C-alpha positions, -999 to 999 in steps of 0.1 A, spaced: 503 -10 -277 485 -24 -307 469 -59 -303 487 -87 -320 472 -103 -351 480 -128 -377 508 -153 -380 531 -136 -355 505 -138 -328 498 -175 -336 536 -183 -337 544 -165 -305 512 -176 -286 500 -140 -282 463 -132 -277 442 -103 -287 436 -77 -261 402 -80 -246 400 -118 -252 388 -136 -221 415 -159 -208 392 -176 -183 389 -206 -206 427 -212 -201 426 -207 -164 398 -233 -158 373 -207 -146 340 -193 -161 309 -174 -151 283 -195 -134 256 -185 -160 279 -194 -189 288 -227 -172 252 -237 -166 244 -230 -202 275 -248 -215 268 -280 -196 231 -280 -208 214 -273 -174 196 -244 -191 186 -240 -227 198 -204 -230 224 -183 -211 197 -158 -204 176 -184 -186 207 -193 -165 213 -157 -157 177 -152 -146 178 -183 -124 209 -168 -107 193 -134 -102 162 -151 -88 183 -168 -61 176 -203 -75 214 -211 -78 234 -214 -45 269 -223 -35 273 -234 1 238 -222 9 244 -187 -4 227 -174 -35 251 -165 -63 251 -138 -89 254 -146 -127 290 -133 -128 303 -155 -101 334 -175 -111 331 -213 -112 361 -235 -106 365 -273 -106 356 -290 -73 329 -266 -64 293 -279 -56 262 -259 -66 226 -264 -57 198 -251 -79 161 -252 -78 149 -265 -112 112 -268 -110 103 -290 -80 137 -306 -79 166 -292 -59 195 -304 -81 231 -307 -67 259 -304 -92 296 -308 -88 319 -290 -112 346 -312 -128 358 -287 -154 350 -257 -174 343 -261 -212 354 -235 -237 319 -233 -251 286 -252 -251 292 -290 -253 273 -319 -267 251 -340 -244 275 -369 -246 304 -347 -233 285 -332 -202 298 -359 -178 333 -347 -183 324 -313 -169 299 -320 -141 285 -347 -119 249 -349 -108 247 -354 -70 210 -350 -67 195 -377 -44 169 -400 -61 142 -389 -36 142 -355 -53 135 -369 -87 108 -392 -72 91 -362 -55 89 -344 -88 75 -375 -105 49 -380 -78 38 -344 -82 35 -349 -120 14 -381 -114 -8 -363 -89 -16 -335 -114 -29 -360 -140 -50 -380 -114 -69 -349 -103 -90 -335 -131 -114 -307 -127 -150 -318 -130 -164 -308 -164 -130 -303 -180 -139 -329 -207 -118 -355 -223 -80 -354 -220 -63 -338 -250 -40 -358 -272 -11 -342 -254 -25 -351 -220 -33 -386 -232 4 -391 -243 17 -379 -210 -7 -402 -192 5 -431 -213 41 -422 -205 35 -422 -168 14 -454 -166 24 -473 -197 3 -481 -228 
């Protein structure tokens, strides 16, 4: 059977063979979902995090091809923070930052964010002896942490 193309396909609601209908069913791969809701900058980084065991569902590490559905809760180690995300929906493609709350809810406790911030402050307070003056970048980061 030949795949449907053109006006007839559009009129009858037919799809091309090989086209992924997961967007219609409300499911997608975990690596694609993490990329689409802007948790990771690239899909490759999301897949690498899954392969490294940083992404878990119910305490079990997941593979990049695992299907995501609305209502599931995932935890992922993102730097020092153990983030908890609840899936509300699956976007068809990468969405703008303002639309992300329609597709996921951040359930990470504030203590996790505070722990990461405390570690960042600690790094700046402890400077190696003889390392010289802070660079312009270091100075800006210090100003951001402690105010101008």
